[in-house]
N, C-alpha and C positions, 0 to 999 in steps of 0.2 A: 465553452471553457469557463471555469470559475476559479478565481484565486481564493484559496482558503487561508493562506497566511503569506507573508512576504516571500515571493519567489516560488511558492508551492501552488500548483494548479491541478484541477481535475479536468480531464478531457474525456469526452464520450469515446468509448472504445468501440471498434467495429465488431468485437466479440461479445458486446454487452457489458454493462458496468462502466467503470471509469479507469483510465490510466492516471497515475500520479506522477507528475514531473516536478522537479525542483531545479530552478535555474536552467531549464532546457534538458536536463538529464532524466531519463525514465527510471524511476526507482521502485515502482510497485504498481499494484492495481487492487481495486475493490469490486465486488459484485454483490447484489442483493442476496440476503439470506432470509431469515424469518422475521416478520414484523418490521421494526425499524432498525434491524441489525444488518451489518454489512460484513462479509468475509474479507479480511485484509491479507494481502500477500506482499512480501518484500521480494524484490528482484534479486536473484543471485545469478550473475553472469555464468553461462554454461550449464544452467539447470532450468527446471521449470518453475523455480521460485519456491518460497516456503510460506505456509499458512501461519499467520500470527495469532489469529483468533477472530471472534465476531464482536463487533462494536457498533456504536452509532456512527454515522458517516464521518463526522468531524474527528471523533476519537480513532476511527480506523486510519484516517490520514495521518494523525499524530503518531500512531503506533508504527506506521511504515517509516516515517521520517526518523523517528527515534531509533528504530532497528537499523536503518541504513547508516545513520551517523555513528552509532555506537558499535556496530558490528556485534550486537548482542548474541549470546548463545540462545538458540531457538529450542523449542520443545524436542526436536529431533537430535539435538546435540551439535548441530552445525552453527556456524557463525554467519550472520547476514553480511 
């Protein structure tokens, strides 16, 4: 487990990659892509989640936190 910002931690996932938790809530996950890029997914309860894009590891976590907080419209037109 690694805290990347106050209250936000990376936990090794049993499926590979990392789960992202904030203050104990599961909000998304990342897995390795190409080179130093990680695919970032924001959790959407009741769905399989939504791909936000590919980022460096720290930027992937920031993208997930931002999408979760803002409920931003994702590329597929849904809200996080």
